[in-house]
Every structure is written in structure tokens, then in C-alpha cells.
C-alpha angles and dihedrals in degrees: 000000000000119000131208091236139009127219108228140187123206110217109203126001106225120128093297094044092051092053089051093050091052090052095045088053094051103037115077089208088078137055113197107217104163144017124198117202131182098197110087090212089065096052113113095018123123114255088235092058091051091050097043097249137103119294117290100190090239112118120208119240139180091207103116093187092054091050093048089051093057122107103243139145099214145007118218098212115203112150121146093246131045119248111181093178090056092047088054092049090053092049092048090052088066099260126123116230133218108187122194090198097054146184091221112178142011100260111157093258094055100032094102093052092050092047088053089051092046090055090052090050090055091049094048099034087236142126135233132203129181109217135171137125096264115031096024106041123003095047100040119011094039098052092041089054092049090050088074088071094055132095093192133007120206100166139348123214120194116187126190111192126188120181101202092189090063093034107040120209133190087223097065095112092040090055091058103260113145094027126111117270090242092054093048092049089053094044109019123205089240115075117244090249093059099091090051092050090052092042088075087069091044090054089050092054096042094046091042087059091052097256137112122242106236105177144349121219127190139202137165129217118200134199128191135214115264088205138356110304113202119207135175099289105015150348132275102220121227111268095025128107114291100156135038130183116186112196119198118182127196115206128208129172089007094300138090109268108162122029123187118200113194106190126189120176144164095227125295107256099074100029125099130229091023111234112236093223103114127215126339111288138056130307126191116197118181117193111207140064110356101012111229141191130187128180124202111195144134119263117275118267122226090270090055094250122126122224116232104239099192094124099055091037091051090052098044098045087060099038093050093055096052097095092051091047091050092047094048127094115268118281145065110320121204124180088270090059097045098049115184108003117219109213112207134208095017094119104065141126 
């Protein structure tokens, strides 16, 4: 049964968590009742201070037991690292969980984790949903929604593009920029687990189209800097990696069906060869009848560049599903189980 408001806990206060706190404080659909932090320097601070807004009266704590003892409808779970055992503890404490770091779907590799979560849902009478922008929306729910417009689908391409020159990151060196192409091919910027994490979304699309995912293949395309490219905290030297496109392909019926393009670049002007990824954001291209293309991006700035809005999108795609997760029957909820989500409190003064 729907409620007029939902008592929520924000678990972790990184960039995504801070966006969520700001929304919980401004949307009357939610009552923020607890904030869990892992940084000792944040303990004892008001959630509003951590999120850059006025005081909320909710004081951050790193006391897990105190958080689990709170009366709350849902935990918005957004730590940097996954902790399935902790997710299960939260669920068994009687709180629903929306997790921005998944897991998302019962692919073979993550089936055991989701069965563990399902068991905790039964014990706690609670529900779990893996959210996020990609995986969790752009690479699964969005193409599946667009599929309703098609007469025939031959192949689906999902491209995530991040221009790190326009959208600086402290992880630029960690991701492999500025290294030699040979070094990046041997030790890619993407972790080895990445294709399997994204394969949950691939499984969702393929099985949603009535097929079986047979295999996933991977390749990486690299570009180098034509000259030194300065950025906020360093320089990408000429001849080193300045662009990376990871291509993961899901096969069904012996042919490529879903292709993910994960594109990182340091601009376009001084990178060769130029990666054909477009502006920062997400692009869905469906080959078939009729052919279709959809772009999901932030509005253009005065300089023509588009900000990559993954952080606010990651927060809001989870926050906006909380009422439906709380109102659902206990268990693991995928997009197929949730159906059309009804965001609440978005239209307000």
C-alpha cells in the first residue's frame, strides 16, 4: 500500500549520496532519518553540512548497529565497494534496499549473490532493487523501452561516452590515460570484472527479447595524443593513450545482438584516431525496422560542451524508485518486476 511519505536512510555520502541527501531534504515524499558514513571526519556532522545545504537535524554516524536499529522504510545504498553481506543484514533488519551498485540481474555469474539477497528478503519481509545509470538504466531499461517501437531488431548499440577533458576526474591516471598503448593493452583501464558486471544488463535485454545470451566477446580500441594535452592535475604526453573504447558484444543465435561501447577520451581535437563516440552521454542505436537513434545527454554549455551527468542520474534513478520498491511484495525486483515506476514529489514549488 502506498504511503504519503517514506522514512529513508542514506548509506555513504560520496558524490551520489550527497545528491540523494539534497533530494530527500527537498522532496516531501521522503523523511531522512539516518546517514551512515565511513569517513571518521564526517561522524557527528549534520547531513545538510555534508551535502552542502542547510541543517537537516540528522547527524551522520559510522555506527552500523545504530543505523540498523532505526525505524526506516528504505536504505539508499551507495558505497564505493559492494558488500552483499551488509545488504543482507539491512534487509533482515526490516528495511528495503535500493543499491546503486547492484547486483542487477540473475546472470549466471551473479545468481548466487541474488539468491543470497532473495533469502534475506524473505527473512526480513523486504525488497531489493539494483539501480544505477549504467548498468541499471541506460544500458537495459532504456533500450528495452525503445524496443516497443520496433517491428524488427537486428542489433542494439549502447554507447557511454565520457569526455574527461570537459569532465575532469581524479581517476584519469588510474584509468590508463598517459600510459603507452602497449601498457594499456596489457593492463586495461577497465578492471577484468567489468564486462561481467555489464553483462547483467546484456542478459536483461537479450532475455527480454526472448533470446538466450550465448557468449560475450571483448575488444579495446585505443587513441593517442597528437601533442601534450594538459588537464586539471597533469598532462597527457604526446604519443600516450588519450582515448579508449571498450567494446563488449553479446551474441544470440550465433550473431551479435547487443553491443556496448564504453568510450573514454581526453577531448577530440588532439586525439588520433578520433573515436566515433560523440558527446558525453549515452546513445542508443537500434538497427532494424525502423532504424532508431536516441541520445541521452545534458544540455550544452555556452562552450558547446555537454556535462556528463552520471552522478546526479545515478542518484535519482535510485531515489525515484524507492516508493515502488517499498510498496512491492518482498523479494529481488528487476525492471521486469517493477514495471512502470511512478516517481513522486518531483513536481513541487
